N, C-alpha and C positions, 0 to 999 in steps of 0.2 A: 523547783516547785514555786508557783506564784504565791504571793502573800495573801491575796484575795482571789477567789474564783466564784463567779456568779454563773450558775448553770441553769438556763431555761426557767427562770423564776416567773411566777405569776402572783400578783397581789392586787388588792383592791379594798373597797369599802362596801359592806353589805353585798348586794348583788352586782355592783358595778366593778368590773375588772379594769384597773388603771394601767397595770404593767402586765404584759403577757409574753412569755417565751424570751425573756431578756437574758442575754449572756455576754459576759466580758470578764477580763481578769486584770489584776494590778500586780506588777512585780515589785520586789523590794526596792525602795528608793525612787519609785516612779510616781509621777503626779499626773492624774488624768482628770478629765472633765466630762460631765454629762450635760450636753448643751441642747437647748430646744425651747420652743415657745411655752407659754403658760398652759398647764393642763396636759402636757405630754407624758407625765409620769416620772419625771426625773427626781422630784423630791420624795415621792413614794418609794422609789428604788433606793434612795439614800437612807430613808428611815428603816427600810427592811434590812439593809446592811448593818445599820446601827443596832438593830434589835428592838426598835420601837413598834414595828409593824410585822405581823406574821405573814408568811407566804403560803399560798394554797397549792403550789406546784413547784418542782425544781428543788435546787439546794444552793446554799451559800456556805462556802468553805473558807475558813480563816486559818492560815498556816497549816493547811491540810486537815483541819478538824472541822466537823460539821457544826455550823453555828445556827443554821435555819433549814427547816424542811417542813413538809406538811405535818402539822401536829407537834412540831418541835421548834422552840425559839429560845436559844441561850440568852439570858438577861444581858442588857447592854453593859453593865459593870463588869461582866466576865469576859468581854471580847477584846480588851486592851485597845479600845478605840477612843479617840478624842473627837469632840464635835464642836464646831463653831456655828452659832445660829445667826439668822438674819438680824434679830433684835438685840444681839450681844448677850442678853440675859445675865448681866452683872448684878452683884448684890449691892444695892445702894448704900447700905449701912456699914459696909466694909471698905477699908482703904484698898488702894491698888495692890499693895503687897499682900494684904489679907485675901483679896480676891484670887490672886495667882496661887497662893498657898492653900486654897480651900480644899483641894483634892489630895493634899499631901499629909494628912493628919497621921497616917500610919508610918510616915518616914521619920527617922531620927531627926531631932531638931537641927543638928549641925548640917546634915545633908539637905534638909528642907531649906535652910537659909542659903546654902550655896546654890541650890537649884533656882530659887526665886531670884537671887541676885544675878545669876547667869541670864535668865530670861528677861529681867528688867533691862539689862545691858543690851541683849540681842534685839529687843524691840524698841530701843531708844527711850525707855520710860524711867530710867534711873533717877532723874531729877523730879519725878512725880510720884515716887513710891508712897508717900504719906498722904496723897490727895485722895478724894473720893470720886466715884464715877461722874457725878454731876458737875465736877470741876474740870472735866476734860472735854476736848472736842470729839466729834464723831469718829474721826480717824484714830485718835488716841484710845478711845473706848474699844474700838475694834482690835487694836493691838493688845489691849488687856485681855480681851476675850480669847485671842489667839494664844497669848502666853499662858493663860489659865488652862486651855485645852492641851498645850504641849507639856505642861509641868509634870504630869504623871508619866511622861515618856511613852506615849502610845506608839504602837507600831504603825498605826494608820490614823490619819486625821480626816474627818468628814467636814465639809464646809457647805452650808446651805445658803446660797445667795449672800455671802458675807459682806459684799461691798455695795449692795443695792441702795443703801440709804446715804451713800456718799456722793459728792460731786464727781464729775468725770475725771478731772485732773488728779484728785486724791485717789480715786478708784484705780486709775492706771498705775500710780506710784505704789500704792499698797499691794496691788496684785503682784508686782515685780518683787517687792520686799518679802512677801509671803513665800514666793517660790524660792528665793535665795535662802530664806531662813529654814524652810523644810529640807532643802538640799544640804545645807550646812549641818542640820541636826540628823540627817539620814532617815527622815520620816516620810513614808509614802502618804499621798493625799488624793482625795476625790473632791472635786469642786462641782457643785450644781449651780448652773447659771443660764440665763437667757441671753447673755452678752458675749458675743463671739470674741470681742477684744480681750475680755477677761480670760476666757478660755484659752485663747492663743498665747497670752502673756505668761500664763501659769503652767500650761500642760505639755507633757511629752506626747500624750495621746488624747484624742477627743472623740466622744461618741455623740453623733447628732441623732436626737430622738424625735419621733413623731408618733402620737397615738399609742404610747406604751412600748414602742419598738425602737431599736437602734438601727438606723438606715445605713450608717457608715461609721466604722471605728478606724481612725487613721491619725496620722500626724497632722498638725495644723497646715503644714505646707501642702500635703496631698489633698486635704479637704478643699483647700482653695483652688489648687491647680488641677486636681483630678477628681472632681465630684462624681460619684457613681450613680446619683439619683437626681432627678430634676428638683426635688424639694431641697436637697443639700445645696445644689447650685444656686437656688434662689435665696436660701437662708444665709449662706456664707458669702461674705464680701458683697461687692456690688457688681452689676453687669446687666447687659441687655441681650436678648436673643434675636437672631435674624434667621429667616428661613433659608434653606439651602437644598440642593439636590445632590445625592451621592453620585460621584463620577468614578470613584475607585474606593477601596477600603479606607484610604486616608485623604481623599481629595473631594472637595465640595464646591459646587458652583453656587455662587451667591451674588448679591448686588455689590459686593466689594471685590468681585473677581473670583478666581480660583483660589481657595484656601486649603492649606495642608494641615491635617490633624496630627496630633501627637501619638494617637493610638488608633488601631483599626476600629471602625464602627461596626455595630452588629447588623446594620441595615445593608441591603444589597443595592447595586447600581440602579439608579432611577428613583429610589425611595426619597420621600421628602423628610427632612430633618430640621431641627432647630439648633442653632450653633450659639454657644455662649461666648460673648465678647466682653472681657473684663476691661475696666478703664485703663489699666496699665499696658494693655495690648494694642491700643490705638494711640500711637505716639506722634507728637508734633514733628513735622518735616516740611520745610518751605518748598521742597521739590517733590513732595508726596503727590501721588496720583489721585488721592481722595480729597475732594473739596466738600466742605460742610459749613453750615451757618451756625454761629453761636446763638443758642436759644436760652441758655441759663448758665450761671456760674456760681460756684461756692468756694470762697477763699479758705484754704486750710493751712495757711502759714507757709510752709516750704513748697506747697503745691496748690494749684487751682483745679477744681473738678468742673469741667465743662460738659454741658449737655449740647451735643452737636446734632444738627439735622441734615441728613443727606438730601440730595436732589430728589430722591424717591419718596421722601417724607419720613423715612425711618430715623429714629432718634437713638443715638448711642452716647455713652459716657467716655470721657477721655481726661487723663491727668496730664497737666502741663506744669513745668517748673513755674514758680510763682512770678518770676520776672517776665513771663509771657502773658501780659495783661491785655486781653482782648475785650472789645466792647460787644454788647448784645447786638445781633444783626450783622456783625462782621464775619467775613468768610475766612476760614483758616484751612490749612492743608495738613493732612495727617497720612500716616501709612500704618499698615498692620505689621505688628511684630509679636507674633504669638508662638510660643514654644509649647504651650499646653492647650491646644484647641480641642474643645470637647463638644460632642453633638449628642442630641437626644431625639427620640422618635418624634415626628411632627406631622401635622395634617395641613401643612402650609400649601399655599398656591405656588406654582412654579416661580423660581427666583426672578426678580426684576433684572433688567440688563445691568451688567457690571458698571460701576461708577468710574468713569474715566474722563469726566468733564473738567478740563483745565482752563476753560474760558472765564470762569467766575472770578 
């Protein structure tokens, strides 16, 4: 039996429906994310799960018991759920120890002390136990908020954009720390975020949302390599689309030559499609048959992301090892190395001739 089961829920504000027909489940010990752009309904869904918002249709089951349904909303404090907010919501007049212990007033003093010390140690805050929130950095305050939410030992932790106020490096480090901590404590979690890097770093499963619906519920790996919707393909990772014509269920004629797909397409022979090309699928090769001109570059440390223009005018992205330092306007050679080639229906014009120009 799943820890949480969300079945066809609808929720909104006034006459506006924000979430409609939303379904997913979370198993014990599993961490998932609701990922999508602002306004897609992910925070509304999280607040409904927490018990802060009623639902107009469907049901929410926690440990097999009905927590929400039309006309029924079990109060948040009765759901055994913890929540970490975007703004931390710490008590400024309480020390770090007192903030963490705030929800443990009914616990025996000895047990309360043991639990607080355990979480101070687990979050790396032991040396700051007597300080106040304003004396801590943003990352440290977020750790306090996390420790306070975990203190009552909830079965499920809800996190609403918890890292959005932090810089990129700290955000990446904290998201990994949060995952490790939840796994160590055996607590399931739901993260709401618009940042795919956060979602991928934390989650076992991710639901990509748009306009109140989940378009794909899958592992981070499959969302990147096997998107089932054009929006998911655009939203997850980087990439460009090129036109193609279906020549067989797995073969497409394109300006890069004949490309083999990883799964059969739904279109029939002769149909026009658009094929997703990820930067890691166009790899540097001095003997490669594809010649392209460097139009832009972005240094990323271990790698450089190049924008390459084919002789046809099409621009694609390609990742090179960082020691391959090419200048703008320089011609480089690449080859396709795609194990997960994905196509979507398209209204493209017939493909341009395959690129085989080796004279550049």
